[in-house]
MARMARVO-83547 format. One record per residue (C-alpha): x, y, z. Coordinates in Angstrom, 1 decimal, padded with zeros to 4 digits. Example, Ala and Ser with C-alpha at 12.3 -4.5 7.8 and 13.67 -1.06 7.14 Angstrom:
# residues 2
PAZA        u        v        w
PAZA    012.3   -004.5    007.8
PAZA    013.7   -001.1    007.1
***
This chain:
# residues 451
PAZA        u        v        w
PAZA   -014.1    050.7   -018.8
PAZA   -015.0    047.5   -017.2
PAZA   -018.6    047.0   -016.1
PAZA   -018.8    046.5   -012.2
PAZA   -021.3    044.5   -010.6
PAZA   -021.8    042.6   -007.4
PAZA   -022.3    039.0   -006.7
PAZA   -023.0    036.8   -003.9
PAZA   -020.5    033.8   -003.4
PAZA   -020.5    031.0   -001.2
PAZA   -017.6    030.7    001.2
PAZA   -017.6    026.8    001.4
PAZA   -018.2    025.8   -002.4
PAZA   -017.8    029.0   -004.2
PAZA   -021.2    029.0   -005.7
PAZA   -022.4    032.3   -007.3
PAZA   -025.7    033.9   -006.8
PAZA   -027.1    037.2   -008.2
PAZA   -028.8    037.7   -004.9
PAZA   -028.5    036.9   -001.2
PAZA   -029.7    033.5   -000.1
PAZA   -029.9    032.0    003.2
PAZA   -029.2    028.6    002.0
PAZA   -026.4    027.8   -000.6
PAZA   -028.1    026.0   -003.6
PAZA   -024.6    024.2   -004.1
PAZA   -023.5    022.8   -001.0
PAZA   -026.6    023.5    001.1
PAZA   -025.0    025.4    003.9
PAZA   -026.7    028.0    005.8
PAZA   -025.3    031.7    006.0
PAZA   -022.3    031.2    003.7
PAZA   -023.2    033.6    001.0
PAZA   -021.2    037.0    001.1
PAZA   -021.4    039.9   -001.2
PAZA   -018.3    040.8   -003.3
PAZA   -017.5    043.3   -006.3
PAZA   -017.2    041.4   -009.5
PAZA   -015.5    042.8   -012.6
PAZA   -016.3    041.6   -015.8
PAZA   -012.8    040.8   -017.7
PAZA   -012.1    043.0   -020.7
PAZA   -008.8    041.2   -021.7
PAZA   -007.8    037.6   -021.6
PAZA   -005.1    036.4   -019.3
PAZA   -001.4    036.4   -020.8
PAZA   -001.4    032.8   -020.0
PAZA   -004.7    031.8   -021.8
PAZA   -004.4    029.3   -024.5
PAZA   -005.8    029.9   -028.0
PAZA   -008.4    027.7   -029.3
PAZA   -006.3    026.7   -032.2
PAZA   -003.4    025.5   -030.1
PAZA   -005.1    022.5   -028.7
PAZA   -006.3    019.6   -031.1
PAZA   -007.9    016.3   -029.7
PAZA   -005.1    013.5   -029.9
PAZA   -005.7    009.6   -029.4
PAZA   -004.0    008.3   -026.4
PAZA   -001.4    006.4   -028.3
PAZA   -000.3    009.4   -030.1
PAZA    000.7    011.3   -027.0
PAZA    004.3    011.2   -026.3
PAZA    005.5    010.5   -022.9
PAZA    008.4    012.7   -021.6
PAZA    011.5    011.0   -020.1
PAZA    011.5    012.6   -016.9
PAZA    007.8    013.6   -015.9
PAZA    008.8    013.6   -012.2
PAZA    012.1    015.2   -010.5
PAZA    013.2    014.5   -007.0
PAZA    013.7    016.6   -004.2
PAZA    016.5    016.5   -001.5
PAZA    013.6    015.9    001.1
PAZA    013.0    012.2    001.3
PAZA    009.9    012.6    003.4
PAZA    008.1    015.0    000.8
PAZA    009.2    012.6   -002.0
PAZA    007.5    009.7   -000.2
PAZA    004.5    011.7    000.3
PAZA    004.1    013.1   -003.1
PAZA    004.5    009.6   -004.6
PAZA    008.2    009.7   -005.6
PAZA    008.8    013.3   -006.4
PAZA    007.4    016.3   -008.0
PAZA    005.6    015.9   -011.3
PAZA    006.5    018.8   -013.6
PAZA    003.5    021.1   -014.3
PAZA    001.5    020.0   -011.2
PAZA   -000.2    022.4   -008.7
PAZA    000.4    021.4   -004.9
PAZA   -001.6    022.8   -002.1
PAZA   -000.2    022.4    001.4
PAZA   -002.2    023.5    004.5
PAZA   -001.9    023.4    008.4
PAZA   -002.5    025.2    011.7
PAZA   -000.9    028.6    012.1
PAZA    002.8    028.2    013.5
PAZA    003.1    024.5    012.6
PAZA    005.8    025.0    010.2
PAZA    004.4    025.3    006.7
PAZA    006.6    028.3    005.7
PAZA    009.7    026.9    007.3
PAZA    009.3    023.8    005.4
PAZA    008.9    025.3    002.2
PAZA    011.9    027.9    002.7
PAZA    014.0    024.9    003.7
PAZA    012.7    023.1    000.4
PAZA    013.6    026.0   -001.6
PAZA    017.1    026.7   -000.3
PAZA    018.1    023.0   -000.3
PAZA    017.4    022.5   -004.0
PAZA    019.9    022.8   -006.6
PAZA    017.3    023.7   -009.3
PAZA    016.1    027.4   -010.1
PAZA    013.4    028.3   -007.5
PAZA    011.2    031.4   -007.2
PAZA    010.0    031.7   -003.6
PAZA    007.1    034.4   -003.4
PAZA    006.0    035.6    000.1
PAZA    003.2    037.9    000.6
PAZA    003.6    037.7    004.5
PAZA    007.2    038.4    005.3
PAZA    009.7    040.9    004.0
PAZA    012.9    040.2    002.4
PAZA    014.9    040.8    005.8
PAZA    012.5    038.6    007.7
PAZA    013.0    035.5    005.1
PAZA    016.7    036.2    005.1
PAZA    016.8    035.8    008.9
PAZA    015.0    032.6    008.6
PAZA    017.2    031.3    006.1
PAZA    020.4    032.1    008.2
PAZA    018.8    030.5    011.1
PAZA    018.3    027.3    008.9
PAZA    022.1    027.7    008.0
PAZA    021.7    026.9    004.3
PAZA    022.4    029.3    001.3
PAZA    021.6    028.6   -002.3
PAZA    022.4    031.0   -005.3
PAZA    019.6    029.4   -007.4
PAZA    016.8    030.5   -005.0
PAZA    015.3    033.7   -005.8
PAZA    013.1    035.5   -003.1
PAZA    010.2    037.8   -004.2
PAZA    008.0    039.7   -001.8
PAZA    004.8    040.4   -003.9
PAZA    001.2    040.0   -003.5
PAZA    000.1    041.3   -007.1
PAZA   -000.4    038.1   -009.1
PAZA    000.3    040.0   -012.4
PAZA    003.6    041.1   -011.3
PAZA    004.4    037.5   -010.2
PAZA    003.5    036.2   -013.5
PAZA    005.8    038.8   -015.3
PAZA    008.7    037.9   -012.9
PAZA    008.0    034.1   -013.7
PAZA    008.5    035.0   -017.4
PAZA    011.7    036.6   -016.8
PAZA    013.2    034.1   -014.3
PAZA    011.8    030.8   -015.8
PAZA    012.1    028.9   -012.6
PAZA    011.5    025.2   -012.4
PAZA    009.7    025.3   -009.1
PAZA    007.7    028.2   -007.7
PAZA    006.5    028.4   -004.0
PAZA    003.6    030.7   -003.1
PAZA    003.3    031.8    000.7
PAZA    000.2    032.1    001.0
PAZA   -002.6    031.9   -001.8
PAZA   -004.8    034.0    000.5
PAZA   -002.5    037.0    000.2
PAZA   -002.5    037.1   -003.5
PAZA   -004.7    039.4   -005.4
PAZA   -005.5    039.8   -009.4
PAZA   -006.3    043.2   -010.9
PAZA   -009.1    041.6   -012.8
PAZA   -011.0    041.2   -009.5
PAZA   -011.9    044.2   -007.3
PAZA   -012.6    042.2   -003.9
PAZA   -010.0    042.0   -001.2
PAZA   -007.3    039.5   -001.1
PAZA   -008.3    036.1    000.7
PAZA   -012.0    036.4   -000.8
PAZA   -013.6    033.5   -002.4
PAZA   -013.4    035.1   -005.9
PAZA   -009.8    036.3   -005.4
PAZA   -008.7    032.9   -004.3
PAZA   -010.5    031.3   -007.0
PAZA   -009.1    033.6   -009.8
PAZA   -005.5    033.6   -008.6
PAZA   -005.6    029.8   -008.3
PAZA   -007.1    029.5   -011.8
PAZA   -004.3    031.6   -013.3
PAZA   -001.6    029.7   -011.5
PAZA   -002.9    026.5   -012.7
PAZA   -002.9    027.8   -016.3
PAZA    000.8    028.8   -015.7
PAZA    001.6    025.4   -014.4
PAZA    000.2    023.4   -017.2
PAZA    001.2    025.7   -020.1
PAZA    004.9    026.6   -019.0
PAZA    005.4    022.9   -017.2
PAZA    006.2    024.6   -013.8
PAZA    005.5    022.9   -010.6
PAZA    003.8    025.2   -008.2
PAZA    003.6    024.6   -004.3
PAZA    000.8    026.8   -002.6
PAZA    000.5    027.4    001.0
PAZA   -003.2    027.7    002.2
PAZA   -004.5    028.9    005.6
PAZA   -007.1    026.7    007.3
PAZA   -010.3    027.6    009.2
PAZA   -011.0    026.9    012.8
PAZA   -012.5    023.5    012.1
PAZA   -009.3    022.4    010.1
PAZA   -010.2    022.7    006.5
PAZA   -008.5    024.8    004.0
PAZA   -009.7    028.4    003.9
PAZA   -011.6    029.5    000.7
PAZA   -014.0    027.6   -001.5
PAZA   -014.1    024.1   -001.6
PAZA   -013.5    024.4   -005.3
PAZA   -009.8    025.1   -004.6
PAZA   -009.1    021.7   -003.4
PAZA   -010.7    020.2   -006.7
PAZA   -008.6    022.6   -008.8
PAZA   -005.3    021.5   -007.5
PAZA   -003.4    018.0   -008.2
PAZA   -002.4    017.3   -004.7
PAZA   -003.5    018.4   -001.3
PAZA   -001.2    018.0    001.7
PAZA   -001.8    018.5    005.3
PAZA    000.8    019.5    007.6
PAZA   -000.4    018.3    011.2
PAZA    000.9    018.3    014.7
PAZA    000.9    019.6    018.2
PAZA    002.8    022.8    018.6
PAZA    003.5    021.5    022.3
PAZA    005.3    018.4    020.5
PAZA    008.4    018.5    018.6
PAZA    007.0    016.1    015.7
PAZA    005.2    017.0    012.6
PAZA    003.3    014.9    010.1
PAZA    002.8    015.5    006.4
PAZA   -000.1    013.7    005.2
PAZA   -001.9    013.6    001.7
PAZA   -005.6    014.0    001.4
PAZA   -005.5    014.0   -002.5
PAZA   -002.9    013.0   -004.9
PAZA   -003.6    012.5   -008.6
PAZA   -000.1    011.2   -009.3
PAZA    000.5    008.7   -006.2
PAZA   -001.0    007.2   -003.2
PAZA   -003.0    008.9   -000.6
PAZA   -001.8    006.7    002.3
PAZA    001.9    007.9    002.6
PAZA    003.2    010.0    005.6
PAZA    006.0    012.2    006.3
PAZA    007.5    012.6    009.8
PAZA    009.5    015.8    010.8
PAZA    011.1    016.9    014.1
PAZA    011.1    020.5    014.7
PAZA    014.5    021.9    016.0
PAZA    015.9    025.2    016.5
PAZA    017.6    025.2    013.0
PAZA    014.5    023.8    011.2
PAZA    012.7    020.8    010.4
PAZA    014.8    017.5    010.6
PAZA    013.7    014.5    008.6
PAZA    012.8    011.4    010.8
PAZA    014.2    008.6    008.9
PAZA    013.2    005.9    011.6
PAZA    010.0    007.0    013.3
PAZA    010.0    003.8    015.6
PAZA    013.0    004.8    017.7
PAZA    011.5    008.3    018.5
PAZA    007.8    007.2    019.3
PAZA    008.7    004.2    021.6
PAZA    010.3    005.1    024.9
PAZA    013.4    003.3    026.0
PAZA    012.8    002.8    029.6
PAZA    014.1    000.1    031.9
PAZA    011.2    000.6    034.6
PAZA    008.2   -001.5    034.6
PAZA    005.0    000.8    034.2
PAZA    001.6   -000.5    033.8
PAZA   -000.7    000.7    031.2
PAZA    001.9    000.8    028.5
PAZA    001.8   -001.3    025.4
PAZA    003.7   -001.2    021.9
PAZA    001.9   -001.8    018.8
PAZA    003.1   -002.3    015.0
PAZA    001.2    000.3    012.7
PAZA    001.4    001.2    009.1
PAZA    001.0    004.3    007.5
PAZA    000.9    003.8    003.7
PAZA    003.9    001.5    002.9
PAZA    005.7    002.6    006.1
PAZA    005.9    000.4    009.2
PAZA    006.6    001.7    012.6
PAZA    005.9    001.1    016.3
PAZA    004.0    003.5    018.5
PAZA    003.5    003.4    022.3
PAZA    000.2    003.3    023.6
PAZA   -000.5    004.7    027.2
PAZA   -003.6    003.9    029.3
PAZA   -004.7    005.0    032.6
PAZA   -007.7    003.4    034.3
PAZA   -009.0    004.7    037.9
PAZA   -012.0    004.7    039.8
PAZA   -014.5    007.3    038.5
PAZA   -015.0    010.2    041.2
PAZA   -018.2    011.4    039.7
PAZA   -021.4    009.3    038.6
PAZA   -020.6    009.0    034.9
PAZA   -017.1    007.5    033.9
PAZA   -015.0    009.6    031.7
PAZA   -013.7    008.3    028.4
PAZA   -010.9    010.5    026.8
PAZA   -008.5    009.7    024.1
PAZA   -005.6    011.5    022.3
PAZA   -004.6    010.6    018.9
PAZA   -007.3    007.5    018.8
PAZA   -010.8    007.5    018.0
PAZA   -013.0    007.6    021.2
PAZA   -015.7    005.9    019.5
PAZA   -013.5    002.8    018.9
PAZA   -012.3    003.0    022.5
PAZA   -015.8    002.7    023.9
PAZA   -016.4   -000.3    021.6
PAZA   -013.2   -001.9    022.9
PAZA   -014.0   -001.3    026.6
PAZA   -017.6   -002.8    025.8
PAZA   -015.8   -005.9    024.4
PAZA   -013.5   -006.3    027.3
PAZA   -016.5   -006.1    029.8
PAZA   -019.0   -008.2    027.9
PAZA   -016.9   -010.9    026.5
PAZA   -013.8   -011.0    029.0
PAZA   -015.6   -010.1    032.2
PAZA   -013.4   -007.3    033.3
PAZA   -015.5   -004.5    035.1
PAZA   -014.6   -001.3    033.5
PAZA   -018.1    000.2    033.4
PAZA   -017.2    002.4    036.5
PAZA   -013.8    003.3    035.7
PAZA   -012.3    006.5    034.1
PAZA   -010.3    005.3    031.0
PAZA   -007.7    007.8    029.5
PAZA   -005.8    006.9    026.5
PAZA   -002.9    008.5    024.6
PAZA   -000.7    007.8    021.8
PAZA    002.8    008.8    022.5
PAZA    004.4    011.5    020.3
PAZA    001.2    013.5    019.6
PAZA    000.2    011.6    016.5
PAZA   -003.0    010.3    015.2
PAZA   -003.6    006.7    014.4
PAZA   -006.6    005.1    012.6
PAZA   -005.3    001.8    012.1
PAZA   -007.4   -001.0    013.4
PAZA   -004.3   -003.1    013.8
PAZA   -003.6   -001.2    017.2
PAZA   -006.8   -002.6    018.7
PAZA   -005.1   -005.4    020.5
PAZA   -002.3   -003.1    021.9
PAZA   -005.2   -000.5    023.1
PAZA   -006.9   -003.4    024.8
PAZA   -003.8   -004.7    026.7
PAZA   -002.9   -001.2    027.8
PAZA   -006.3   -000.8    029.3
PAZA   -006.2   -004.1    031.1
PAZA   -002.7   -003.5    032.3
PAZA   -003.5   -000.3    033.9
PAZA   -006.7   -001.6    035.4
PAZA   -004.7   -004.5    037.1
PAZA   -001.9   -002.3    037.8
PAZA    000.4   -005.1    036.0
PAZA    003.1   -004.0    033.6
PAZA    003.4   -005.9    030.2
PAZA    006.8   -007.9    030.4
PAZA    009.4   -006.1    028.2
PAZA    010.0   -007.1    024.6
PAZA    006.3   -007.8    023.7
PAZA    004.6   -006.3    020.8
PAZA    001.0   -006.4    019.5
PAZA   -000.5   -006.3    016.1
PAZA   -004.2   -007.5    015.5
PAZA   -007.6   -006.1    015.3
PAZA   -010.3   -007.2    017.9
PAZA   -013.8   -008.0    016.8
PAZA   -017.1   -007.5    018.6
PAZA   -017.2   -011.0    020.0
PAZA   -013.5   -010.7    021.3
PAZA   -011.9   -012.7    018.5
PAZA   -008.4   -011.5    017.2
PAZA   -008.9   -010.7    013.5
PAZA   -005.6   -010.5    011.2
PAZA   -004.4   -007.2    009.7
PAZA   -003.0   -006.5    006.3
PAZA    000.9   -006.5    005.6
PAZA    001.8   -008.3    008.7
PAZA    005.2   -009.4    007.2
PAZA    006.4   -005.8    007.3
PAZA    005.1   -005.3    010.7
PAZA    006.8   -008.3    012.2
PAZA    010.0   -007.2    010.4
PAZA    010.0   -003.8    012.1
PAZA    009.4   -005.4    015.4
PAZA    012.2   -007.7    015.0
PAZA    014.5   -004.9    013.6
PAZA    014.0   -003.1    016.8
PAZA    014.9   -006.0    019.0
PAZA    011.8   -007.0    020.5
PAZA    011.4   -010.8    021.6
PAZA    007.7   -011.6    020.9
PAZA    004.9   -010.3    019.1
PAZA    001.2   -011.4    019.5
PAZA   -000.8   -011.6    016.5
PAZA   -004.0   -013.5    015.2
PAZA   -004.1   -017.3    014.1
PAZA   -006.3   -016.7    011.1
PAZA   -003.7   -015.8    008.6
PAZA   -003.6   -017.9    005.5
PAZA   -000.2   -018.8    003.9
PAZA    001.7   -017.5    006.9
PAZA    005.2   -018.9    007.9
PAZA    006.6   -018.0    011.1
PAZA    009.9   -020.0    010.7
PAZA    011.5   -017.1    008.7
PAZA    011.4   -014.8    011.6
PAZA    014.1   -014.4    014.4
PAZA    011.5   -013.5    017.0
PAZA    008.9   -015.4    018.7
PAZA    005.3   -015.2    017.0
PAZA    002.4   -016.0    019.3
PAZA   -000.9   -016.5    017.4
PAZA   -004.1   -016.2    019.3
PAZA   -007.7   -016.4    018.4
PAZA   -009.5   -014.7    021.4
PAZA   -008.4   -012.0    023.7
PAZA   -008.5   -014.1    026.9
PAZA   -005.8   -016.1    025.3
PAZA   -003.8   -013.0    024.8
PAZA   -004.4   -012.1    028.5
PAZA   -003.2   -015.6    029.9
PAZA   -000.2   -015.7    027.5
PAZA    001.0   -012.1    028.6
PAZA    000.1   -012.2    032.3
PAZA    000.5   -015.5    033.2
***
């Protein structure tokens, strides 16, 4: 009979302590230790590797496989993962409730032509069938399993032998070797550990859906993100139709890529050209609107920046931004007032990135500044002008990286002019079909746009 004992686990980092402590010794967080029942394992896992099977090898002795990655039918997911799914990898995807994580994974499972096991611990078979019919795709190689017992899932995996497994979600699984409730720190850590051994030893790619806490981090111990190979974040406002898939960790690719989807009645649609949906095609001249060329990883696209400047009703003016860093907005407002002489200290300033996306690229500083000035003067920026430059504390226009890709995207969408920095070495403006204006100070940009 197994020996039962209790231990205290930190909900943030998973640190184990034999007694309760107010402060976690591992991550130094307060009041995060909770008591759980722990069972000493009497037998090894069915996927545990014997010590005699693994021998040390030199790097040049390891044989590289022909196809370590396989591509999916989802081009955006391939882009975010670095070109495809690596065989034997463990991928964790998190996001807000109702953002579309389960829809994205089910859509992926029924679109592929490979053998896939979709495990759901939150929905019944009939509910999954209803969502699959709404998406409108049928696939004979996709197997649906509604199970929360990890040992039963491992047994079904041995019989089906899928190439890809989807778990929805990791917080609903429980192992018989741990007596605590599903979703607890010890259960999440143990289930993830066994799935990791399954992925590495059987060479099966596994996609895990993870819940998030109210502060936006993935629920469970922090060690969960260290165990997996890739961590994806599915973001977006449920009031908007667009969803963003970002990478916060990727052992097999870049962490700067982004995937864009559009939520529709029949599932998620891949957005091939985000510039066309993020920029409003309007013939009316509106003040406070500026277009900027930005980059997310290797993908350039245009975004629309909207600003509203009005007189402050109360004594302290408001500074509010959506999709943009509020501290950087305050810095740009101070630069405009100190270096350029625009009186914005007694004005309310509201800034919004159209489409509900978040951008942290400093290359949109100039467009933010021009949108604020346009709204302050109630003068519309002439149609066909885009901006791509960083603004320094002295009011200088600084260059940004990959300016060639940004200009090419602006030219492709039919813009007539783009304003950039003049401090770019080896830049040739003659190879482009649009007018390129290079400025050194922000007051030069104001004279060029509003003259």
